[in-house]
N, C-alpha and C positions, 0 to 999 in steps of 0.2 A: 500862186498857191502850189505847194509841192505835190508831186504825183503820189498816188497810193499804189504800192506794188502788191502783188498777191495773185494767185490763180483764180479764175472764175469759178472753179469747182473745188469744193472742199477747202475754201480759203481759211487761213489761220484765224483763230478767234480774235486775237489782238488786232490783226489787220482789219477784220470786219468791224470792230469797234471804232478804229481810227477812221475808216471810211464813213461810218454813220455820223461821227462827230463832224467830219469835214463837210458832209452834205448839209447838216444843220447849220454850221457856220456860214456856208456859202449862201444858203437860202435866206438866212437872217440878214445878210448884207444887201440883198437885192430889193429894189423898190417895186418890182413887178414879178408876177409868177414866172418860173423858169422851167424849161422843158428838159427832158431826159438827155437830148443831144448836147445841149449847152452844158449840163452838169458833167457828162462824161468827158467832154473836151476840157473843161476847166480843171477837173480832178485827175485827168490822165488815165482813165480806166474805161472798160467796156460799158456799153449801154445796158446790156443784160444784167451786169453786176450792179449798176446803179439802180436799175428798175427793181431788183429784188429788195434792196434796202428801202427804196421809196415806198414799196407796197407795205412793208412791215411798219415803217414810221407812220404811214397813213392809217393803218389799222389801229394803231395805238393813239391816234389823235395828235401826234406831234407835227404833222404836216397835213395839208389838205390839197386835193386836186381840183382845179377849176373845171367845171362841167363842160364849158364851151371850148376852151383852149387846150384842155387836158394837161396844163402845166401845173407846177406845184409851188406852194408857198407855206410859210410857217403857220401851224395850226394853234388852236386855243390851248391845247395841253402844254405846248412849249411856252406859250405866253404865260400860262399859269405857273409853270415851273420857274420861269425867270422872276415872276413877281414874288413867289415864295422864297427864293434864294435872296432876293433883295431885302425882303422883310426880315428874314432870319439874321442877316448882317446888322440891320438897324436894331432889331430886337436885342441882339447880343450886346451891342455897344452901349445901349441905354440901360440894359438890365444888370450888367456886371457889378457896378458899384452899389446898386441898390440891393442886390443879392448878398453882397459881402456885408453890408450894414445889417441886413436882416439876420444873417448867420451869426455875426458878432454879438447882436443883441439877445437873440434867443438861444443860441448854441447848437441849433439843429442844422443838419445838412439842408442846403437850399438848392432848388432845381428850377431851371427854366426849360420849358418844352413847347412844342408846336404841334398842332393837330394835323393829321393826315387821314386819308380815308381808311388806311389799314390799322391805325392806332395813333398814339401820341408819341412823337419822337423827342427824346431827351437831347437838348442842344448843349447844355452845360450844367455842371453841378459844383458846389463848393462843399467840401467836407465839414462836418460839424465838429464840435469840441469834445464829444464823447470818445473815450478811449476804445470803445467797441461800437461799431456801426455796420449797417448793411448798405453797401454801395449800390447806387443806380448809375450805371455806366453811360456816359455820353454816347449817343447813337442808338441806345436801347429803344425798343418800341413797346410802349405800355398799352395793354388792352383797354378799350374804352369802358367796358362794363365793370372792370375790377380794380380800377385805379382812380384816385381822386382827380388826377389830371384829365383822364378820359371822361369822367362825369361832367367836368367843366366843358369839355369839347361838345358833349352831347346836349348840354343845357344851353350853351351860348353860341354854338357853331351852326353850320348849315343844316337845313331841314333834310337834305339828301343824306347826310351822314347819319342822322338819327334814324331815318327810315331804314337805311341799310343795316345798321347795328341791331335794331329791334326785330328785324326779320331774319337775322343770322343766328347761328348756334352760339349760345352763351356758355362757354366752357367754365366748369367749376375748377378753380385752382386750389381752393380750400373749402372746408365745410361752410364758410361764411360768405363765399362769393355769391353775388346776385346772379341767378341763372334763369329767372323767369321774366319774360318781357313786361308783364304787368307790374311786377315789383320794380323793374328798372325804370319804367315810365314814372312811377311814383317818386323814385329817387331823383330822376331828372328834374321833375317839377319842384321837389324840395330844394334841390341845388339852385334852380333858377330863382326861387323866392328869397333864399337867404344870401345868395351871392358867393358861396364857397362850398367846397365838397371835401369829404373824407372817405377813406376806404379801409377801415380798421380790420385787419386780418384777412382781407379779401383777395389780395394777390399773394400774400405770404403770411402765415401765422406769426404774430409778434411784430408785424410791421404796420405802420400807419403813415399817412400823409395828409396834409391840409393844403388844399389848392384853391387859387382864386384866378379869375379871368383877366387877361390883358387885352385891351382893344386898340385898334389902330385909328388913324385920323378919320376914317369913314364910318367908324362904329362897329366894324367887323372884328371877330375874334382873331387876335394876332398870335396868342400863345397863352401859356399858363405859368404862374409862379407858385412854387410849393415849398413847404418845409417837410422834411422826411426824417423819421426816427423810429425807435422802438415804441410800441404802444404804451410802454411804461412812462414815456416822456411826452407823447402826443396821444392823449386819450381819445376814445371813440367820440366823446364830446369835448373838443379842445377847450383850453382856457380862454377867457375873454381877451387876455393879452395876446395869445397866439393868433386868434382870429383877427383882432384889430390890427396888429402889425403886419400880418400876411396880406390882408386885403388892402391895407394902406400902401404896401410895397407894390402890389399889382396896379393900384391906381396911379402911383407915381410913374411907373414904367409906361402905363397907358398915356399919361400926359406927356411923357418924353417922346412918344410916337405921334403926338399931335391930337390925341383924343381929348375932347372936351365934354365932360359930363353935364348934361342939361338937367 
């Protein structure tokens, strides 16, 4: 493994990132916990420099220190990150042709997204057929309480996420944004009962989205599929066809991920 250069004091930011990645790569390859001395020798840098990085990674949950040996191994946060990356690749490969078919049938932009603790991350989108549209860029983070995708995450995702969002400040992006926890709880329950969500004018006046949940083989929420357009074309109460085709697309993607609806 190549050595990582850089001074121990005031190290260059890029070098610091490189060393962090090298530490994670090295620990991931080991079958047993590794000590600071072994890491410094393997990576060709000082123990003090290694230790500073280990302390930060441990604080963030990416590695853990064995209480008895004081050696380090990969932590649950790193495992979770790896699982999410793998799921996103599977989700994208399964979703793309189904998103394209949904877009071609209805004419609206279609979006696949994945829930995170900070919001719902847009993984990919296909532009609709309208000559004028509002784009949702891949990589964008949508707020849980003001987006259809976020409501799906709250209704079908982890309890920890719901608790965090309901206890946090609910910013008003428009006069129509749900900003009261009690009202959001009612919306979450409504979303859970009907199996889809909308957010008319809630993130941006004039914009609406219709979203449905995608589940993996274990039954856990893997992501969301949505159609996005002007509220002129996706009403606050979407058409029967829009609901049927969007939820059917989400179910097909779920089945492609191994989910079996009982």
